[in-house]
C-alpha positions, 0 to 999 in steps of 0.5 A: 084465775088466769087462764091461758091459750088451750093451743097444744104444742105437744105431739099428739093425734087428732084425738090429742093422745101422745104419739108412739113414734120417735119425735123431733126435738126443737134445740133452744139456746136457753141463755143460762150463766153458768154461775147459776147452775149447781157446780156440783150438778155439772160435775157430775154430768161432766163425769158421766158425759167423759165415760160415754152416757147422755146426761142432762139436767131435766125437770123442776130445776131446769123450769126454775132457770128459765123463769128466773127463779133460784132452783132448790134442786137440780136433778139429772137424767141418763142414760147411765143405769143406775149401777153404772152410775155407782160404779162412777161416783164413790159418793153415790149410793142406790135407792128404790126398791123397784125402781132404782136411782142412784143419790150422788152425796156431797157436803152440808146435805147436798143430793144430786139425784140421778136417775136413768131415762124412764118411760110409761109401761102403762103406755102398753096397757090395752086400755082406752084413755078414752073410756071414762070408766076405765081404772087409769090410775098408776100402781106399777113402777117406771121401766128403763127408756130413752129421752123422749120417753121420759121427757113425755111421762112426766107431768106438765110441759114445763116439767119436761124439759132436758138441759144440756150445759154443755151447749147451753140449750134446751131439748123440748120433746113436749112443747115445754119451752114454749109454755114457759115463755107464755107462762102457762101450766098445761099438761103432757097429753090429755088432761082428763088422762093425766089427772086420772093416772095421777090425781096429786097432779091436780094439786101439783098443778095448783102449787106451780100456778100459784108459787110461779104465777103461771096461767093454767092451759083452759082444757087442764083446768077443766079437768081438774075441776071435772077430776077432782073427786079422784083425788080420793084415791091417792095415796094418802101419805102424798096428799098431806105432803103436797097440802103441807108444801102448798102451806110452805110454797110462799103461795100459800094464800093464792093455792088455797083459793085454787083449791077451794075454787076448783072443789079440791078442797070440797073432797081433801078438806071438806071441814074446812071448805063447808066453814068458808063462804065468800064474805064470811069473816073466817073467810076473811080470817083464813086468807090473812092467816095465810098471807101472813104464813107467805110473808113468813116464808118471804121473810125466811121464818117459815113456821112449823107444821103444826103451826101451819096446819093449825092456822088453816084448821083453826076456824073448824077446830074452834067452831067443834070446840066452842061450848062442848065440856069435852073438848077431846071428844069434840077436836077427835071427833072433827079431826077423825075424818081428816086423819083418815083423808090425810093421814096426819100422824098422831103427833102433828095432830095432838100438837095442833089441838095443843096449840089451838087450845092455847090460843083462848089464854092468850087473847085474853092475855093471860100468859101464866105459866105458858111462856115455860111451856114447850110449845109456847113458841108455836101457840104465840106464832098462831097468834101472832098470824091470828093477830095479822088476819083481824088487823089487831095489834100485836100485844108487847109481850108477843115482840118481847119474847125470843124469837130463834125458836119459832121458825121451822128447823130448817128441812133437809131434803130426804135420801130417798127416792122421791115419787115424781110424775 
């Protein structure tokens, strides 16, 4: 585990609280090539500015550009209100019931999310964040604000940067540029407070550290350990989505090792955590399966969510089913708590059961009618991951089967408001 320097560049008082006065940003030459920025995102920014609005690229897209990673999304923050954006772009629609933002639609299913500068309304609450018994969980939507308020409401400094595409400069209110250069995940404000406000930020810190090969600021790391039990208070669908994102992101091995190391796995998937041990065979098999998933991801052949979740939980599931007559009851007994914690959909749960139960026949080489079953490709992919983990030679039938349907269908970005911290 790589820990970074604990020196924080963000504006704060001696207690670590963010200051309330408007700070002066640092401005850096970005050295970003124009061709690396989405052309449609640049069009949106130019039109907003032509009509007198401030507009910048913001968030993960800026972070990735500066780290030399190809961004998946290009999001825009602007002074324009949602209805003003809607007026300027006929190819847009307003989403969000309580806090509204604009999705500007382009060909091929591309969406440029465009949000008005926001602020965190809880900053006005009469709650002392240093009170360990205070309930800091965010339950209110953000309000419209200024650029500097928008930057500091975000989770980590590397995600709080604005990119001015006209001047090719980075506008930094939170010390994020120094952390990009130092390759550090650091919270904006006090780590304990930020993780209590939104415990899912613990999983996001793991995701950024693992996927982008970044160190974690020591105070942030300590707070992740100290506040891991807060994860149980987060919205269950968000937890499941982050669990799956960690599997899909190309760094599943490191992500789940970090989850295990800080104790987050004990909270979210104790069935798996209890099954692992530093020197156990199942531990080595799990890391091997996750390595194989990362290899498939790099090759552009990411398995379905059912295969991913089955690969993660294979050890505990097979242990629960071993030697029992009523396997359905045994499976439900194990997965009941998992469903309760993560809101696993019934369809996903049943698919996992089906492909795991097929493993016994595949290991015995008794395929029979299995290749004609619609779940066969997923079962075979899971079997392939296990062969990799065990260092076993792949059977001939595995290489002879059609490869077209074993990978997950391409994921398209949903046209709805994403919950950003």
